[in-house]
Every structure is written in C-alpha cells, then in structure tokens.
N, CA, C and O atoms as a CHARMM CRD file, in Angstrom:
* protein
*
  360
    1    1 UNK  N     -9.82600 -27.31500  66.13700 PROA 1      0.00000
    2    1 UNK  CA    -9.44200 -26.63400  64.91500 PROA 1      0.00000
    3    1 UNK  C     -9.63900 -27.59900  63.74000 PROA 1      0.00000
    4    1 UNK  O     -9.26600 -28.77100  63.78600 PROA 1      0.00000
    5    2 UNK  N    -10.24700 -27.04100  62.68300 PROA 2      0.00000
    6    2 UNK  CA   -10.52300 -27.86000  61.47500 PROA 2      0.00000
    7    2 UNK  C     -9.90200 -27.14000  60.27700 PROA 2      0.00000
    8    2 UNK  O    -10.12500 -25.94500  60.08100 PROA 2      0.00000
    9    3 UNK  N     -9.13100 -27.86100  59.48700 PROA 3      0.00000
   10    3 UNK  CA    -8.61000 -27.35500  58.19600 PROA 3      0.00000
   11    3 UNK  C     -9.41800 -27.95300  57.09600 PROA 3      0.00000
   12    3 UNK  O     -9.59400 -29.17000  57.05500 PROA 3      0.00000
   13    4 UNK  N     -9.93000 -27.12400  56.17900 PROA 4      0.00000
   14    4 UNK  CA   -10.66400 -27.59100  55.02600 PROA 4      0.00000
   15    4 UNK  C     -9.80200 -27.38900  53.76200 PROA 4      0.00000
   16    4 UNK  O     -9.27700 -26.30300  53.51900 PROA 4      0.00000
   17    5 UNK  N     -9.67900 -28.43500  52.99000 PROA 5      0.00000
   18    5 UNK  CA    -8.81300 -28.35100  51.79800 PROA 5      0.00000
   19    5 UNK  C     -9.48200 -28.97000  50.58400 PROA 5      0.00000
   20    5 UNK  O     -8.87800 -29.77700  49.87800 PROA 5      0.00000
   21    6 UNK  N    -10.71600 -28.59500  50.34500 PROA 6      0.00000
   22    6 UNK  CA   -11.46400 -29.09700  49.17700 PROA 6      0.00000
   23    6 UNK  C    -11.38700 -28.05600  48.04800 PROA 6      0.00000
   24    6 UNK  O    -10.96300 -26.92200  48.27000 PROA 6      0.00000
   25    7 UNK  N    -11.79300 -28.44800  46.86000 PROA 7      0.00000
   26    7 UNK  CA   -11.86500 -27.53300  45.71600 PROA 7      0.00000
   27    7 UNK  C    -12.91800 -26.46500  46.01100 PROA 7      0.00000
   28    7 UNK  O    -13.85300 -26.68400  46.78100 PROA 7      0.00000
   29    8 UNK  N    -12.74100 -25.30600  45.37900 PROA 8      0.00000
   30    8 UNK  CA   -13.69700 -24.18200  45.58600 PROA 8      0.00000
   31    8 UNK  C    -15.08900 -24.66900  45.30000 PROA 8      0.00000
   32    8 UNK  O    -15.34600 -25.25200  44.24700 PROA 8      0.00000
   33    9 UNK  N    -15.99700 -24.43300  46.23400 PROA 9      0.00000
   34    9 UNK  CA   -17.41200 -24.75900  46.09600 PROA 9      0.00000
   35    9 UNK  C    -17.75500 -26.20100  46.43600 PROA 9      0.00000
   36    9 UNK  O    -18.93000 -26.52000  46.61800 PROA 9      0.00000
   37   10 UNK  N    -16.79100 -27.05500  46.52400 PROA 10     0.00000
   38   10 UNK  CA   -17.01700 -28.49700  46.74500 PROA 10     0.00000
   39   10 UNK  C    -17.56800 -28.81400  48.14900 PROA 10     0.00000
   40   10 UNK  O    -18.35600 -29.74200  48.32800 PROA 10     0.00000
   41   11 UNK  N    -17.14800 -28.04700  49.09800 PROA 11     0.00000
   42   11 UNK  CA   -17.54700 -28.33000  50.52400 PROA 11     0.00000
   43   11 UNK  C    -18.23200 -27.09900  51.16900 PROA 11     0.00000
   44   11 UNK  O    -18.35600 -27.00900  52.39100 PROA 11     0.00000
   45   12 UNK  N    -18.66100 -26.18100  50.32700 PROA 12     0.00000
   46   12 UNK  CA   -19.17700 -24.89800  50.83900 PROA 12     0.00000
   47   12 UNK  C    -20.39800 -25.06600  51.74400 PROA 12     0.00000
   48   12 UNK  O    -20.41700 -24.52100  52.84700 PROA 12     0.00000
   49   13 UNK  N    -21.41700 -25.80800  51.30300 PROA 13     0.00000
   50   13 UNK  CA   -22.62000 -26.02200  52.10500 PROA 13     0.00000
   51   13 UNK  C    -22.27900 -26.71900  53.43900 PROA 13     0.00000
   52   13 UNK  O    -22.82600 -26.36700  54.48400 PROA 13     0.00000
   53   14 UNK  N    -21.39200 -27.68500  53.39200 PROA 14     0.00000
   54   14 UNK  CA   -21.01300 -28.40600  54.60300 PROA 14     0.00000
   55   14 UNK  C    -20.19400 -27.52100  55.54500 PROA 14     0.00000
   56   14 UNK  O    -20.28100 -27.68000  56.76200 PROA 14     0.00000
   57   15 UNK  N    -19.40400 -26.59500  55.00700 PROA 15     0.00000
   58   15 UNK  CA   -18.63600 -25.66000  55.83000 PROA 15     0.00000
   59   15 UNK  C    -19.57600 -24.74800  56.59300 PROA 15     0.00000
   60   15 UNK  O    -19.37400 -24.48800  57.77900 PROA 15     0.00000
   61   16 UNK  N    -20.58800 -24.27100  55.92400 PROA 16     0.00000
   62   16 UNK  CA   -21.58500 -23.39200  56.59500 PROA 16     0.00000
   63   16 UNK  C    -22.28300 -24.17200  57.71100 PROA 16     0.00000
   64   16 UNK  O    -22.47500 -23.63600  58.80200 PROA 16     0.00000
   65   17 UNK  N    -22.66900 -25.43300  57.45600 PROA 17     0.00000
   66   17 UNK  CA   -23.30800 -26.24900  58.46600 PROA 17     0.00000
   67   17 UNK  C    -22.35600 -26.48700  59.62700 PROA 17     0.00000
   68   17 UNK  O    -22.72700 -26.33100  60.79000 PROA 17     0.00000
   69   18 UNK  N    -21.12700 -26.86500  59.30000 PROA 18     0.00000
   70   18 UNK  CA   -20.11000 -27.09700  60.34400 PROA 18     0.00000
   71   18 UNK  C    -19.90200 -25.84700  61.22900 PROA 18     0.00000
   72   18 UNK  O    -19.83100 -25.94000  62.45500 PROA 18     0.00000
   73   19 UNK  N    -19.80700 -24.68300  60.57100 PROA 19     0.00000
   74   19 UNK  CA   -19.61600 -23.44000  61.31100 PROA 19     0.00000
   75   19 UNK  C    -20.75600 -23.17800  62.26800 PROA 19     0.00000
   76   19 UNK  O    -20.53200 -22.85500  63.43500 PROA 19     0.00000
   77   20 UNK  N    -21.99600 -23.31700  61.77500 PROA 20     0.00000
   78   20 UNK  CA   -23.15400 -23.05500  62.61500 PROA 20     0.00000
   79   20 UNK  C    -23.30400 -24.07500  63.73700 PROA 20     0.00000
   80   20 UNK  O    -23.70700 -23.69800  64.83700 PROA 20     0.00000
   81   21 UNK  N    -23.01000 -25.30300  63.51600 PROA 21     0.00000
   82   21 UNK  CA   -23.06600 -26.31300  64.57300 PROA 21     0.00000
   83   21 UNK  C    -21.98300 -26.06400  65.65000 PROA 21     0.00000
   84   21 UNK  O    -22.24100 -26.12000  66.85300 PROA 21     0.00000
   85   22 UNK  N    -20.78700 -25.79500  65.16600 PROA 22     0.00000
   86   22 UNK  CA   -19.66300 -25.54000  66.10500 PROA 22     0.00000
   87   22 UNK  C    -19.91200 -24.29200  66.95000 PROA 22     0.00000
   88   22 UNK  O    -19.59200 -24.25000  68.13800 PROA 22     0.00000
   89   23 UNK  N    -20.49000 -23.27800  66.30500 PROA 23     0.00000
   90   23 UNK  CA   -20.79300 -22.02900  67.04400 PROA 23     0.00000
   91   23 UNK  C    -21.76500 -22.26800  68.21400 PROA 23     0.00000
   92   23 UNK  O    -21.62600 -21.66300  69.27800 PROA 23     0.00000
   93   24 UNK  N    -22.73500 -23.14500  68.00500 PROA 24     0.00000
   94   24 UNK  CA   -23.72300 -23.45400  69.02700 PROA 24     0.00000
   95   24 UNK  C    -23.06300 -24.22900  70.19500 PROA 24     0.00000
   96   24 UNK  O    -23.47600 -24.09000  71.34600 PROA 24     0.00000
   97   25 UNK  N    -22.05400 -25.03000  69.88700 PROA 25     0.00000
   98   25 UNK  CA   -21.50100 -25.93700  70.88500 PROA 25     0.00000
   99   25 UNK  C    -20.26700 -25.40100  71.62600 PROA 25     0.00000
  100   25 UNK  O    -20.06600 -25.71300  72.80000 PROA 25     0.00000
  101   26 UNK  N    -19.41300 -24.56700  70.91900 PROA 26     0.00000
  102   26 UNK  CA   -18.15500 -24.19300  71.49100 PROA 26     0.00000
  103   26 UNK  C    -17.71200 -22.85400  70.93500 PROA 26     0.00000
  104   26 UNK  O    -17.59800 -22.67800  69.72200 PROA 26     0.00000
  105   27 UNK  N    -17.47200 -21.94700  71.79900 PROA 27     0.00000
  106   27 UNK  CA   -17.02100 -20.61500  71.36000 PROA 27     0.00000
  107   27 UNK  C    -15.56900 -20.57000  70.99300 PROA 27     0.00000
  108   27 UNK  O    -15.12000 -19.57500  70.42300 PROA 27     0.00000
  109   28 UNK  N    -14.80700 -21.60300  71.29200 PROA 28     0.00000
  110   28 UNK  CA   -13.35300 -21.61100  71.08600 PROA 28     0.00000
  111   28 UNK  C    -12.92300 -22.47700  69.90300 PROA 28     0.00000
  112   28 UNK  O    -11.88000 -23.12600  69.97700 PROA 28     0.00000
  113   29 UNK  N    -13.67400 -22.50500  68.84600 PROA 29     0.00000
  114   29 UNK  CA   -13.29500 -23.31100  67.68800 PROA 29     0.00000
  115   29 UNK  C    -12.67800 -22.47200  66.60700 PROA 29     0.00000
  116   29 UNK  O    -12.84300 -21.25300  66.58800 PROA 29     0.00000
  117   30 UNK  N    -11.96600 -23.11500  65.70500 PROA 30     0.00000
  118   30 UNK  CA   -11.37900 -22.43500  64.54100 PROA 30     0.00000
  119   30 UNK  C    -11.61900 -23.32000  63.34100 PROA 30     0.00000
  120   30 UNK  O    -11.46600 -24.54000  63.40800 PROA 30     0.00000
  121   31 UNK  N    -12.00000 -22.68500  62.22700 PROA 31     0.00000
  122   31 UNK  CA   -12.09200 -23.36900  60.91900 PROA 31     0.00000
  123   31 UNK  C    -11.20200 -22.54100  59.97100 PROA 31     0.00000
  124   31 UNK  O    -11.36200 -21.32800  59.83800 PROA 31     0.00000
  125   32 UNK  N    -10.27000 -23.23700  59.32800 PROA 32     0.00000
  126   32 UNK  CA    -9.36800 -22.59200  58.37100 PROA 32     0.00000
  127   32 UNK  C     -9.68500 -23.20700  57.03500 PROA 32     0.00000
  128   32 UNK  O     -9.46800 -24.40000  56.82400 PROA 32     0.00000
  129   33 UNK  N    -10.19600 -22.39900  56.13000 PROA 33     0.00000
  130   33 UNK  CA   -10.63900 -22.88300  54.82600 PROA 33     0.00000
  131   33 UNK  C     -9.58100 -22.49800  53.78300 PROA 33     0.00000
  132   33 UNK  O     -9.32900 -21.31800  53.53600 PROA 33     0.00000
  133   34 UNK  N     -8.97000 -23.52400  53.18100 PROA 34     0.00000
  134   34 UNK  CA    -7.92900 -23.26200  52.17900 PROA 34     0.00000
  135   34 UNK  C     -8.48100 -23.05700  50.79200 PROA 34     0.00000
  136   34 UNK  O     -7.72500 -22.73100  49.87600 PROA 34     0.00000
  137   35 UNK  N     -9.77200 -23.23800  50.60300 PROA 35     0.00000
  138   35 UNK  CA   -10.39400 -22.98500  49.31100 PROA 35     0.00000
  139   35 UNK  C    -10.72600 -21.49600  49.17200 PROA 35     0.00000
  140   35 UNK  O    -10.37900 -20.70100  50.04600 PROA 35     0.00000
  141   36 UNK  N    -11.38500 -21.12100  48.09500 PROA 36     0.00000
  142   36 UNK  CA   -11.77000 -19.72900  47.90500 PROA 36     0.00000
  143   36 UNK  C    -13.21000 -19.48100  48.37000 PROA 36     0.00000
  144   36 UNK  O    -13.77500 -18.42800  48.07300 PROA 36     0.00000
  145   37 UNK  N    -13.78700 -20.39800  49.06700 PROA 37     0.00000
  146   37 UNK  CA   -15.23600 -20.30800  49.39900 PROA 37     0.00000
  147   37 UNK  C    -15.57100 -19.08400  50.27400 PROA 37     0.00000
  148   37 UNK  O    -16.71700 -18.63600  50.27800 PROA 37     0.00000
  149   38 UNK  N    -14.61500 -18.55200  50.99700 PROA 38     0.00000
  150   38 UNK  CA   -14.85100 -17.40500  51.87900 PROA 38     0.00000
  151   38 UNK  C    -13.81000 -16.32600  51.63600 PROA 38     0.00000
  152   38 UNK  O    -13.65600 -15.41300  52.44700 PROA 38     0.00000
  153   39 UNK  N    -13.09800 -16.42700  50.52300 PROA 39     0.00000
  154   39 UNK  CA   -11.97400 -15.50300  50.22300 PROA 39     0.00000
  155   39 UNK  C    -12.44100 -14.08400  49.86200 PROA 39     0.00000
  156   39 UNK  O    -11.76800 -13.10500  50.18600 PROA 39     0.00000
  157   40 UNK  N    -13.55500 -13.98100  49.21200 PROA 40     0.00000
  158   40 UNK  CA   -14.03100 -12.69700  48.71800 PROA 40     0.00000
  159   40 UNK  C    -15.11500 -12.09700  49.63200 PROA 40     0.00000
  160   40 UNK  O    -15.93000 -12.83100  50.19000 PROA 40     0.00000
  161   41 UNK  N    -15.12100 -10.78900  49.78000 PROA 41     0.00000
  162   41 UNK  CA   -16.05000 -10.13300  50.64200 PROA 41     0.00000
  163   41 UNK  C    -17.40900  -9.93500  49.94400 PROA 41     0.00000
  164   41 UNK  O    -18.45500 -10.08700  50.57400 PROA 41     0.00000
  165   42 UNK  N    -17.39200  -9.60300  48.67300 PROA 42     0.00000
  166   42 UNK  CA   -18.61800  -9.33200  47.91500 PROA 42     0.00000
  167   42 UNK  C    -19.19500 -10.63400  47.35600 PROA 42     0.00000
  168   42 UNK  O    -18.54200 -11.28000  46.53700 PROA 42     0.00000
  169   43 UNK  N    -20.40800 -11.04300  47.77600 PROA 43     0.00000
  170   43 UNK  CA   -20.94900 -12.31200  47.30000 PROA 43     0.00000
  171   43 UNK  C    -21.15800 -12.36700  45.79400 PROA 43     0.00000
  172   43 UNK  O    -21.16300 -13.45700  45.22000 PROA 43     0.00000
  173   44 UNK  N    -21.33000 -11.23300  45.14300 PROA 44     0.00000
  174   44 UNK  CA   -21.52300 -11.22000  43.71200 PROA 44     0.00000
  175   44 UNK  C    -20.25700 -11.60500  42.94000 PROA 44     0.00000
  176   44 UNK  O    -20.32000 -12.07600  41.80500 PROA 44     0.00000
  177   45 UNK  N    -19.09500 -11.38800  43.59400 PROA 45     0.00000
  178   45 UNK  CA   -17.82300 -11.75800  42.96800 PROA 45     0.00000
  179   45 UNK  C    -17.64600 -13.26600  42.79800 PROA 45     0.00000
  180   45 UNK  O    -16.88100 -13.70100  41.93700 PROA 45     0.00000
  181   46 UNK  N    -18.33400 -14.06000  43.59600 PROA 46     0.00000
  182   46 UNK  CA   -18.20900 -15.51900  43.49100 PROA 46     0.00000
  183   46 UNK  C    -18.70200 -16.01900  42.11400 PROA 46     0.00000
  184   46 UNK  O    -18.10400 -16.91300  41.51500 PROA 46     0.00000
  185   47 UNK  N    -19.78300 -15.43000  41.64100 PROA 47     0.00000
  186   47 UNK  CA   -20.29900 -15.81200  40.34100 PROA 47     0.00000
  187   47 UNK  C    -19.31100 -15.43700  39.23400 PROA 47     0.00000
  188   47 UNK  O    -19.08600 -16.19200  38.28800 PROA 47     0.00000
  189   48 UNK  N    -18.73200 -14.24800  39.38600 PROA 48     0.00000
  190   48 UNK  CA   -17.78800 -13.77700  38.37100 PROA 48     0.00000
  191   48 UNK  C    -16.48800 -14.59800  38.33600 PROA 48     0.00000
  192   48 UNK  O    -16.02000 -14.99600  37.26900 PROA 48     0.00000
  193   49 UNK  N    -15.92100 -14.84100  39.51400 PROA 49     0.00000
  194   49 UNK  CA   -14.62000 -15.48400  39.60100 PROA 49     0.00000
  195   49 UNK  C    -14.64200 -17.00000  39.67000 PROA 49     0.00000
  196   49 UNK  O    -13.73200 -17.66100  39.16900 PROA 49     0.00000
  197   50 UNK  N    -15.70500 -17.56800  40.30400 PROA 50     0.00000
  198   50 UNK  CA   -15.70300 -19.00100  40.57700 PROA 50     0.00000
  199   50 UNK  C    -16.91100 -19.76700  40.00000 PROA 50     0.00000
  200   50 UNK  O    -17.03200 -20.98300  40.14700 PROA 50     0.00000
  201   51 UNK  N    -17.80300 -18.99500  39.33300 PROA 51     0.00000
  202   51 UNK  CA   -18.97100 -19.61200  38.68000 PROA 51     0.00000
  203   51 UNK  C    -19.92100 -20.29800  39.59900 PROA 51     0.00000
  204   51 UNK  O    -20.51400 -21.31100  39.22900 PROA 51     0.00000
  205   52 UNK  N    -20.09200 -19.76400  40.83000 PROA 52     0.00000
  206   52 UNK  CA   -21.17000 -20.21200  41.71100 PROA 52     0.00000
  207   52 UNK  C    -21.63600 -19.07500  42.56600 PROA 52     0.00000
  208   52 UNK  O    -20.90200 -18.12100  42.82300 PROA 52     0.00000
  209   53 UNK  N    -22.90600 -19.19100  43.01700 PROA 53     0.00000
  210   53 UNK  CA   -23.47100 -18.15300  43.86200 PROA 53     0.00000
  211   53 UNK  C    -23.20800 -18.56300  45.33100 PROA 53     0.00000
  212   53 UNK  O    -23.46600 -19.69500  45.74000 PROA 53     0.00000
  213   54 UNK  N    -22.69600 -17.61100  46.08400 PROA 54     0.00000
  214   54 UNK  CA   -22.39200 -17.90900  47.48300 PROA 54     0.00000
  215   54 UNK  C    -23.74200 -17.92300  48.28400 PROA 54     0.00000
  216   54 UNK  O    -24.53100 -16.98100  48.20800 PROA 54     0.00000
  217   55 UNK  N    -23.96800 -19.01300  49.04200 PROA 55     0.00000
  218   55 UNK  CA   -25.26200 -19.16900  49.71700 PROA 55     0.00000
  219   55 UNK  C    -25.40700 -18.46800  51.04900 PROA 55     0.00000
  220   55 UNK  O    -26.51100 -18.44000  51.59300 PROA 55     0.00000
  221   56 UNK  N    -24.33700 -17.89500  51.60800 PROA 56     0.00000
  222   56 UNK  CA   -24.44500 -17.32700  52.95300 PROA 56     0.00000
  223   56 UNK  C    -23.72300 -15.96000  53.03400 PROA 56     0.00000
  224   56 UNK  O    -22.58200 -15.87700  53.48900 PROA 56     0.00000
  225   57 UNK  N    -24.40100 -14.91500  52.59200 PROA 57     0.00000
  226   57 UNK  CA   -23.84600 -13.57100  52.60500 PROA 57     0.00000
  227   57 UNK  C    -23.53700 -13.07800  54.01100 PROA 57     0.00000
  228   57 UNK  O    -22.56900 -12.35100  54.23300 PROA 57     0.00000
  229   58 UNK  N    -24.37100 -13.48300  54.94700 PROA 58     0.00000
  230   58 UNK  CA   -24.16800 -13.02800  56.37300 PROA 58     0.00000
  231   58 UNK  C    -22.86100 -13.61400  56.92400 PROA 58     0.00000
  232   58 UNK  O    -22.14100 -12.93700  57.65700 PROA 58     0.00000
  233   59 UNK  N    -22.56500 -14.82300  56.58700 PROA 59     0.00000
  234   59 UNK  CA   -21.34200 -15.46800  57.08900 PROA 59     0.00000
  235   59 UNK  C    -20.11600 -14.81600  56.46000 PROA 59     0.00000
  236   59 UNK  O    -19.08000 -14.70100  57.11500 PROA 59     0.00000
  237   60 UNK  N    -20.21100 -14.39400  55.22300 PROA 60     0.00000
  238   60 UNK  CA   -19.08800 -13.73900  54.54900 PROA 60     0.00000
  239   60 UNK  C    -18.64200 -12.47600  55.31600 PROA 60     0.00000
  240   60 UNK  O    -17.46100 -12.12800  55.30000 PROA 60     0.00000
  241   61 UNK  N    -19.56600 -11.80800  55.97200 PROA 61     0.00000
  242   61 UNK  CA   -19.26400 -10.61700  56.73200 PROA 61     0.00000
  243   61 UNK  C    -18.50500 -10.87500  58.01400 PROA 61     0.00000
  244   61 UNK  O    -17.93900  -9.95500  58.60300 PROA 61     0.00000
  245   62 UNK  N    -18.49100 -12.14900  58.45700 PROA 62     0.00000
  246   62 UNK  CA   -17.88000 -12.53400  59.70700 PROA 62     0.00000
  247   62 UNK  C    -16.48900 -13.11700  59.54800 PROA 62     0.00000
  248   62 UNK  O    -15.87100 -13.50800  60.53800 PROA 62     0.00000
  249   63 UNK  N    -15.98100 -13.18300  58.31700 PROA 63     0.00000
  250   63 UNK  CA   -14.69800 -13.81700  58.06200 PROA 63     0.00000
  251   63 UNK  C    -13.60300 -13.00200  58.71500 PROA 63     0.00000
  252   63 UNK  O    -13.57800 -11.77500  58.62200 PROA 63     0.00000
  253   64 UNK  N    -12.67400 -13.72100  59.39300 PROA 64     0.00000
  254   64 UNK  CA   -11.62500 -13.07400  60.12300 PROA 64     0.00000
  255   64 UNK  C    -10.42000 -12.68100  59.33900 PROA 64     0.00000
  256   64 UNK  O     -9.71800 -11.75200  59.73900 PROA 64     0.00000
  257   65 UNK  N    -10.13500 -13.33600  58.23900 PROA 65     0.00000
  258   65 UNK  CA    -8.95300 -13.04800  57.46400 PROA 65     0.00000
  259   65 UNK  C     -9.17000 -13.28700  56.01000 PROA 65     0.00000
  260   65 UNK  O     -9.68500 -14.32600  55.59600 PROA 65     0.00000
  261   66 UNK  N     -8.76700 -12.30200  55.22700 PROA 66     0.00000
  262   66 UNK  CA    -8.88400 -12.46500  53.76700 PROA 66     0.00000
  263   66 UNK  C     -7.55800 -12.10200  53.08500 PROA 66     0.00000
  264   66 UNK  O     -7.32100 -12.46500  51.93300 PROA 66     0.00000
  265   67 UNK  N     -6.71000 -11.38800  53.80900 PROA 67     0.00000
  266   67 UNK  CA    -5.43800 -11.02000  53.23200 PROA 67     0.00000
  267   67 UNK  C     -4.32300 -11.45200  54.15900 PROA 67     0.00000
  268   67 UNK  O     -4.50800 -11.56700  55.37100 PROA 67     0.00000
  269   68 UNK  N     -3.19100 -11.68400  53.58500 PROA 68     0.00000
  270   68 UNK  CA    -2.05900 -12.15700  54.40700 PROA 68     0.00000
  271   68 UNK  C     -1.50200 -11.06400  55.34000 PROA 68     0.00000
  272   68 UNK  O     -0.71700 -11.37100  56.23700 PROA 68     0.00000
  273   69 UNK  N     -1.89000  -9.82500  55.14500 PROA 69     0.00000
  274   69 UNK  CA    -1.39900  -8.75400  55.96300 PROA 69     0.00000
  275   69 UNK  C     -2.24900  -8.50400  57.21300 PROA 69     0.00000
  276   69 UNK  O     -2.02900  -7.51300  57.91000 PROA 69     0.00000
  277   70 UNK  N     -3.18400  -9.35400  57.50100 PROA 70     0.00000
  278   70 UNK  CA    -4.04300  -9.16500  58.70200 PROA 70     0.00000
  279   70 UNK  C     -3.24300  -9.32900  59.98200 PROA 70     0.00000
  280   70 UNK  O     -2.27700 -10.09000  60.02700 PROA 70     0.00000
  281   71 UNK  N     -3.64100  -8.62300  61.00500 PROA 71     0.00000
  282   71 UNK  CA    -2.97000  -8.68800  62.27200 PROA 71     0.00000
  283   71 UNK  C     -3.20700 -10.00600  62.99300 PROA 71     0.00000
  284   71 UNK  O     -4.27000 -10.61100  62.84700 PROA 71     0.00000
  285   72 UNK  N     -2.24300 -10.45000  63.75700 PROA 72     0.00000
  286   72 UNK  CA    -2.40100 -11.72600  64.45400 PROA 72     0.00000
  287   72 UNK  C     -3.53600 -11.68300  65.44100 PROA 72     0.00000
  288   72 UNK  O     -4.15300 -12.71900  65.69100 PROA 72     0.00000
  289   73 UNK  N     -3.85200 -10.50800  66.03300 PROA 73     0.00000
  290   73 UNK  CA    -4.93500 -10.38000  66.95200 PROA 73     0.00000
  291   73 UNK  C     -6.28400 -10.76100  66.28600 PROA 73     0.00000
  292   73 UNK  O     -7.12500 -11.43800  66.87800 PROA 73     0.00000
  293   74 UNK  N     -6.44100 -10.30900  65.07100 PROA 74     0.00000
  294   74 UNK  CA    -7.67500 -10.63600  64.32800 PROA 74     0.00000
  295   74 UNK  C     -7.75900 -12.13400  64.05800 PROA 74     0.00000
  296   74 UNK  O     -8.84100 -12.71700  64.13300 PROA 74     0.00000
  297   75 UNK  N     -6.65600 -12.74400  63.75300 PROA 75     0.00000
  298   75 UNK  CA    -6.61700 -14.15600  63.48000 PROA 75     0.00000
  299   75 UNK  C     -6.99800 -14.91400  64.77200 PROA 75     0.00000
  300   75 UNK  O     -7.78100 -15.86300  64.72700 PROA 75     0.00000
  301   76 UNK  N     -6.45200 -14.49700  65.89300 PROA 76     0.00000
  302   76 UNK  CA    -6.77300 -15.17800  67.18700 PROA 76     0.00000
  303   76 UNK  C     -8.25100 -15.09300  67.52000 PROA 76     0.00000
  304   76 UNK  O     -8.80600 -16.02200  68.10800 PROA 76     0.00000
  305   77 UNK  N     -8.90400 -13.98300  67.14900 PROA 77     0.00000
  306   77 UNK  CA   -10.31900 -13.77200  67.51700 PROA 77     0.00000
  307   77 UNK  C    -11.27400 -14.40300  66.52700 PROA 77     0.00000
  308   77 UNK  O    -12.42900 -14.65000  66.87300 PROA 77     0.00000
  309   78 UNK  N    -10.83100 -14.67600  65.29400 PROA 78     0.00000
  310   78 UNK  CA   -11.68100 -15.19700  64.24100 PROA 78     0.00000
  311   78 UNK  C    -12.02700 -16.63600  64.47400 PROA 78     0.00000
  312   78 UNK  O    -11.21200 -17.40100  64.98800 PROA 78     0.00000
  313   79 UNK  N    -13.24800 -17.02400  64.09600 PROA 79     0.00000
  314   79 UNK  CA   -13.69400 -18.40400  64.16100 PROA 79     0.00000
  315   79 UNK  C    -13.52400 -19.08500  62.79900 PROA 79     0.00000
  316   79 UNK  O    -13.21500 -20.27400  62.72600 PROA 79     0.00000
  317   80 UNK  N    -13.72500 -18.33600  61.74600 PROA 80     0.00000
  318   80 UNK  CA   -13.58200 -18.90100  60.38900 PROA 80     0.00000
  319   80 UNK  C    -12.54500 -18.02100  59.68000 PROA 80     0.00000
  320   80 UNK  O    -12.71000 -16.80800  59.55200 PROA 80     0.00000
  321   81 UNK  N    -11.48200 -18.67200  59.22900 PROA 81     0.00000
  322   81 UNK  CA   -10.38200 -17.96300  58.56200 PROA 81     0.00000
  323   81 UNK  C    -10.32000 -18.39200  57.12300 PROA 81     0.00000
  324   81 UNK  O    -10.26200 -19.59000  56.84600 PROA 81     0.00000
  325   82 UNK  N    -10.33000 -17.45500  56.19000 PROA 82     0.00000
  326   82 UNK  CA   -10.29900 -17.72500  54.77900 PROA 82     0.00000
  327   82 UNK  C     -8.86600 -17.61700  54.26500 PROA 82     0.00000
  328   82 UNK  O     -8.14400 -16.68500  54.62100 PROA 82     0.00000
  329   83 UNK  N     -8.46000 -18.55400  53.43900 PROA 83     0.00000
  330   83 UNK  CA    -7.16400 -18.54000  52.80800 PROA 83     0.00000
  331   83 UNK  C     -7.05700 -17.37700  51.89200 PROA 83     0.00000
  332   83 UNK  O     -7.88900 -17.22600  50.99800 PROA 83     0.00000
  333   84 UNK  N     -6.02400 -16.50200  52.07600 PROA 84     0.00000
  334   84 UNK  CA    -5.93900 -15.35300  51.19000 PROA 84     0.00000
  335   84 UNK  C     -5.70200 -15.74900  49.74200 PROA 84     0.00000
  336   84 UNK  O     -6.31900 -15.16900  48.84800 PROA 84     0.00000
  337   85 UNK  N     -4.83900 -16.70600  49.48200 PROA 85     0.00000
  338   85 UNK  CA    -4.60400 -17.27800  48.12200 PROA 85     0.00000
  339   85 UNK  C     -4.50800 -16.25500  47.02800 PROA 85     0.00000
  340   85 UNK  O     -4.29600 -15.06900  47.28000 PROA 85     0.00000
  341   86 UNK  N     -4.66000 -16.70800  45.84400 PROA 86     0.00000
  342   86 UNK  CA    -4.60400 -15.88500  44.62300 PROA 86     0.00000
  343   86 UNK  C     -5.88800 -16.06100  43.86200 PROA 86     0.00000
  344   86 UNK  O     -6.26300 -17.18400  43.52400 PROA 86     0.00000
  345   87 UNK  N     -6.55700 -14.99200  43.59000 PROA 87     0.00000
  346   87 UNK  CA    -7.80200 -15.02800  42.82100 PROA 87     0.00000
  347   87 UNK  C     -7.55200 -14.57300  41.42000 PROA 87     0.00000
  348   87 UNK  O     -7.06000 -13.46300  41.21900 PROA 87     0.00000
  349   88 UNK  N     -7.86800 -15.37900  40.44100 PROA 88     0.00000
  350   88 UNK  CA    -7.65500 -15.02900  39.04500 PROA 88     0.00000
  351   88 UNK  C     -8.97800 -15.07600  38.31100 PROA 88     0.00000
  352   88 UNK  O     -9.83200 -15.91100  38.60600 PROA 88     0.00000
  353   89 UNK  N     -9.14400 -14.18200  37.36000 PROA 89     0.00000
  354   89 UNK  CA   -10.39600 -14.18100  36.58000 PROA 89     0.00000
  355   89 UNK  C    -10.49400 -15.45700  35.76800 PROA 89     0.00000
  356   89 UNK  O     -9.48100 -16.06400  35.42100 PROA 89     0.00000
  357   90 UNK  N    -11.74800 -15.86900  35.46000 PROA 90     0.00000
  358   90 UNK  CA   -11.97700 -17.07100  34.66500 PROA 90     0.00000
  359   90 UNK  C    -11.40300 -16.97800  33.25300 PROA 90     0.00000
  360   90 UNK  O    -11.52400 -17.92200  32.47300 PROA 90     0.00000
C-alpha cells in the first residue's frame, strides 16, 4: 500500500508510472492519492479547476473511489483510490 500526499499535479506522472508498474507485478496493491490528481471523472475539469491537463484519461475511468459515500466493497476492490476532498473553483 502506498499513500501519496503531494500537491495537485506535482506527482501525477510518477503516480501513473507507479500504478502501471505495480499492476504488472502484483494484483494486490493499493495506491491512495490524497491530492486531486484523480479526484475528478471528467479530464476536461482538471484544466478548469486545477490548471493542468490530465495525461491519462483511461486511468481516470478505473478510479475506485471519488466520493466519501462509496461502499467499502468498492474500496476493497480498487487499486487506485482518489481522495474525495473538496474541489473549489479557481
């Protein structure tokens, strides 16, 4: 299990690399990202809210948690968990 606690966008490329490498080696890994790098479902919203373009739209579709109301079963099955946090407009 890996917890990521960098500023939004600061470790995004490395998170994608880490996810892809871990997926190849071990099916039982978890990455919990406390930034907003995977918080939003629509990749276009990253430019609007965080001033960067999300580089991996396919991975955004695989995120296991985006809201605090998600069921624990979904959390257990997810490999990459996004911090629900609070998203505010710029």
